[in-house]
N, C-alpha and C positions, 0 to 999 in steps of 0.2 A: 776532277776527281774531290777541289779543293773546297768547290761550291758547294758539291754536294756532301763534306766533313762538316760546313758550315751553318748547313739548313738540316742536320739531323742530330747535329750538339743540343739545340735550343730543343728541337724536339725530343729527342731525349731527356731530357734536364725538365719538362714541361710535363711529360708522363712519369717523372720520380713525383713531383711537387703534387699531380693530382689522386697519386698512389698515396702517398704520407696526408694531405688530407683524410682521405676516403676512411685512414686508418684511424686518425686522430678523433675522424668523428664517431669512426664506429667504438672507440674506447670512453666517449662521451658519454654516448647512450648507458652504454657498461654500466658504468659510473652512478646516471642517477638512475636505472633502475633498482639496483643495487640501491641508492637509498631511500627510492620510493619503497623499497622492500623493508628494508631495516626502518622507516620512517610506521609504514603502516606493522610491524610488531611492535614497536615500542609504543604504537594509538593503544593497544586492545592488551594490551598485558594489563593482568589484576596488581602489578606489584609496581612501584612509584619508581620510576626511569627520571634521574637528575645528572643532568650533565653540567661539567665545572669545566671553564678554560683555564690555561696553561698558568694566571694568577692564583686560580681557586673562589672567581667570584661564579654563582649561576648563571649557565647559560638556556638551561632549557630546562624544560617538565614535560613529563607525559599527560597523559588524559588520568591516569592513575594518582600520579605525584600531583598532578591542582588540585582536586577532589580531597586527598590526602592533607594536605599541608592549609587548604581553603586560599587559596591563593593563584592568579592566574600568572600564567608565563608570562606576560609584560610587567605583572607587579614584581616579580622577580629577580628579570635580566637586569645584571651587575650587584646583585645580595651577596652578603659574603656567606659560605656555608655558614657560616656558625650564625646567620640572623634564622635559619631552620635547623639545623643541629649540631648546639652551641657545645655540646658535648664530644664531639667528634670533628679530628681535625686528619688532613695530609701531606706527608713532606716531600720534596721531593723525591727520595729513594720509596715511597712506599709501593710494598711486596701487598703482591693480592694475600687475601686472607678469608678464609672460608665465612667468619660472621661475626661482625662486632655489635656490640649491644650496647644502644643509647637513648636518652630521650630525646623526640620531636617538639617544633612548637607551632602551632596552629596559628591561623592569621589575628585569632582572637588572644596571645598569649597561652592558652592551654598548652599543657602539654605532655603526651600520648609515649608511652614505650614502643621502637622499631628496632630492627634487626637491618643492620649496613654490608652490605655487601661487594667487594670493590671489584669493577670490573677489569676495566684496562683502563693502563696508562699506555698515552702514545706518544713517546720521545717528548714526553710533559707537555707537549702540547693540550691534550686534552682528559678528562679524566669521566668516567664512568661509571654511575652507584645507582646499585638497589637497593631500595629503600621496604621492606616489607611495616607494618603495624600491626603491633602486638594487640591492640585493644581490643580488633574486632577478630580475632582467634580466639578461645575458652581457654584457662589459662589450664595446663595440665591435656592438653587436645594432641591426637598421636598424630603423624606424616601424614597417616590415613585420613583420619578424619579433617585434617586441611586441606588436603587435595581434594574429596567429597566438597566440602565447600568452594573451593577455587571450579568445578566441575558445574555448580549449580549456577555459580555466578556465566560462564559458559554458554551452557545449556539455556540460561533465560529460565530457571527450572527455582521456584522458591519452595520453604516449607514454613509453612506458619500454624498456629494455635490459639483456640480464643475459648475463655473464659467466660460459659452462660451465662452462669449469673454476676459477672464482673462488664469492667471494662477491658481485662486485661488486653490485650494480641499480642502473639512474640508475630515478629519475623525474621526471616534469616535474609543474611544481606542484600542477597541478589533479589529482591523482592523491595525495597527500598526504589530502585532503578524502574523499574516497571510502574510504579506512584510518581514517579518525576525527582524522588530525592537523593539524596546522596547518603551511601551508610552512615547511620547515627544523628542523620537530621533534623529528625523528629522521634517523639516518642510514638511509635505505634498504640492506636487504640482500635474499636469498636466503630468509636463516633468517625477519627481520621476516616478510616476505610470507607463511612456511609455517606461522607462528606466528596469522598473520591468517584462515589462509582456516578455513572453519567442518569440523569433526571430518569430518564426514557428508560433506563432498565434496573430501578433501585427496587422498586414492589416484585419483581421480578424474582431477583437473588434472594429478598429479606423472604420471601414467600419459599423459595427452595431450600433458604438456611432452616425456617420453621419445621418445612417438611420433612429432614432428615431431625431435626431434634425430637419429635417427636413418634417419628413410625422407626426410626434408625436406618432408613435408604440412602443409598449415597446420595450425595450430593455432586452433583456434576453442572455445571454452569459456564455458560458462555458470555461475557458481558463488557460492557464499555468501562476505562476507568479517564476522568479531567485531570490531567497535571495541572501542577498551581501556573505555567503558563499557558494554559490552555488546548496544548496539543490530546492528542485521544488516543487511545492504544485500547487493544481489543486483548484481555486478559482468560485464559479459561483452569475454573478453581475445579477440582476437586477434591472432597473430604470425606471424612466420616465421624462419629460420636465413640466418646469412652463417657463410660460409665463408674460410680462407685460401686463399693460392696450391697447397696441397699438400691440399686438396680434404677439410681439416677441421674440423668445425663450432666455431666458437669465438665467437660468441655468441648469444640471439635478440632480436630484436628485433617491437614489437610496441605495438598500442594497448590502451585499453580502456576501457571506459564505464562509468556506471552508468547501470544497468536496471531500478533498483527500484520506479520509482513506471510503467513497461513492464509489469513483470512484475504487479503490483497490476490494475493495468487487463484485462489478458489472463486473472488468476484470473475477475475478478470477473463477465466478461462468460464465459466457462467456467462460471462456476458456474449463471449467470444462464441459460445455455445446457441446462444438464442436469438443472437443480432447481424443485419444484415455489416459485413467487417465493408461497407464503403456507405451509407447512410447512414446507417449505426442506428437504422429501424430495425423495430423486431421482427422478426423473421417466418416462414409458414409456423415450427413449432410455436412460437410465443402468440398467432397468429388466432389458430385452430385453440387454443388454451380460451385464450381469453373470451374467443366467440360463445364457443361451452359454457363456461360462465355467468356471458352475456343473456344466453340462451334459459341458464335456471334462474338468474336471476329475473331475468322477465315476465317467467313461467309462475314465479310465488308470486310479483306484488301484477299481473296481471297487466303486464307494459308490453311494447312492442320494440324489436330491435331488426334492423337491417344489416343486411351484410353487402356491400360495395366495392365490388373485384373493376378493377381501371387498368386500362392498356395504350400504351401511348402510341400515335399515329405519327408516319412521319417521325420517328427515331434515329430507323434505320440506316435513311439516306447520310442523313448530317453527324452520323456516328462514322461512315465509311467514307466522306468526305473531309474530316476535320481529325480523324481519329479517338482512337481511343479516350485518351484526356478529356476530349472537346464531348464525348458521351458522358463521363463519368460525370463532368460539372452536371448536364443536361439530369443524371437522375438524383445528384445531389440535391437540387436546387427543385428539382419537382416533390422527393419529399419532405422539402421544408413547407412550399406552397400548398400540398396536402393538410399537413400541420396547420398551419396560421387560417385554412379552410373549415377546418370542424371546429366542433367544441370541445372543451380541453378534456370529457368524457369521454370524447370518443379517441380511438386509436387505431392509429396507420401501422402500414408494414411494408413491406419490399417481403415479395414470396418468389420475385426471378426473374431478370432478367431485364424487360422494362415494363413489368407487371406489380400493381400496389394496389391496396385492400385498405379498407378501411370500417369500422365497424361503427354504424350508430345505435346508441342503448338511448332508453325513456321518448321513443315516441311518442304521439299524442295523436296526429291528423299525416295523410299522406302530402299535406302539403310543405310539414317539415323534410321529408325526401328530396320532392321536389325543386324546394329548398337550398339546402343543402348541394344535389347533383347540378343546381344551375352555376352555384358559386365556385367549384372544385373543378367544372370547365372553362368558368373565366381563367380562375389562379393557371389554369394548366397552359392556357393559349397564349397567355399575356404573351409578348418578346422576350427575350434571353439572351444577355448582350455577350455572344462565344467568342475571343479573337479580338480582333478587329472587325465582327461584322452581327448584326443582330438577326437572329433565326425563331423561330417560329416550330412548336409541337404539338398536333392535337393530340385528345383522347377521345374512347370506347367505354363508357362506362355500362356493368350489369349490374343492376340488385335485385336481391328478393331479400322479402320482410320477414318473419317473425313473426306470430305463427300462421301468418294468412297462406304462407308458400309452402313454408314445409316445417315441418315440428320436432326433424332429426337435422344433426350441421350437414353431415356429409349433403343431403338434399337439397339444402338450405345451397352452399354450396358451390354443386350443380347447379344450379337454378341461374343462382348470382353470374357462374361463367356460360353461360349457353346462354344467360339476355344479352355480353357483353360483346358475345360472337355475334347476336342478331344486330346490335347496334354499328360494331363494326360494319357490317354486311350494306348496310344502307349506308356511307360516306363516315365522315369524320366528324368529331366536338357533337355529340349525340348519345343519349341515356336512354334505356330502357332497362321497365320493371317487370320482370316476370311473372313467369304466368304459373298458377297452381296447379305440383305433381301431388301424384298418390304420393303415399310415405315409404 
């Protein structure tokens, strides 16, 4: 019995220690999560947040305060509060007050009016201040107007107006950030706007503005802007004109919105819809669209187009033996080899399984077709390193030529497909050029 007691007491204590450690770890995770949430909120809020230590020195600024004072967190760390808010002081027994009005100092020494709210005192160890820049708010603005201004900032929507007979341009605060500036950092002008628009979009944007001014049609353009640091963002701008009593256009007014993330999501969805997810090559939808356009160009220019169907030989045994990862590697490698085998003007696609296609444009002679087909067979048939061994796959190729073999897309594809099966029936690493069929 004593032996059992001596055994269970250490075990019991060990269990208690483990439970205590798990509980402490859980508390630490919760505290980190709360801190991460707090940091995220402070980073996004439009008002400045200034955190002070027990001695009244500045410990931390959020992003809005950094922009407001024109100083980084490293530059202000350890500074006295008086360096930022010379007319504001806090004593150890300070009580939260709805609002203090005072002047603040920017990095260059200029002053600006602010309101300061004492958010919290934690046993004298830390003080948090909310600072609002009144210089960015129109004197006499109502609370509703201020709320609207903040909603613009968070929604990344800004208002603008431009006098068409001068270089004068007004931006709401939200627009500055869309062009890579802090509010008030630059004076908006039409020439500043034009300089920021991407070189490839300038002519189109200018044409849209002129059309709006001359016809009164709504102005609606998507364009890129280049920030001072080289960052490129997408904006969508809508607006219309206002006229004087004589009917003359005097001003354009509208809104602008940052659509960079929307464009990226749209491009990603489009890419997934029209490209093979494994090889990143165009899929059957893009292949048929490009073939149709290639045939139209060939008809106009009296040229020839060849469509090449490629089916891998010996792929399934390797895939079954080595697994899907090896099979995927073969397909990716094959796609790259096809791209390297044809001209930059030609188009490679994967249309399913181990089947690929190539569109050859601007062909002059049959010798070109034979030469490219031989090059494709040589590229695909070269050894591939998979795992610890070297493996080969072959290919069967069928080719149909526009306009010799067919003048419609469906018939041309059918002939190339049948020619590929004819090549496969005769062996491997062979190609056959289709026969002429009635449309």
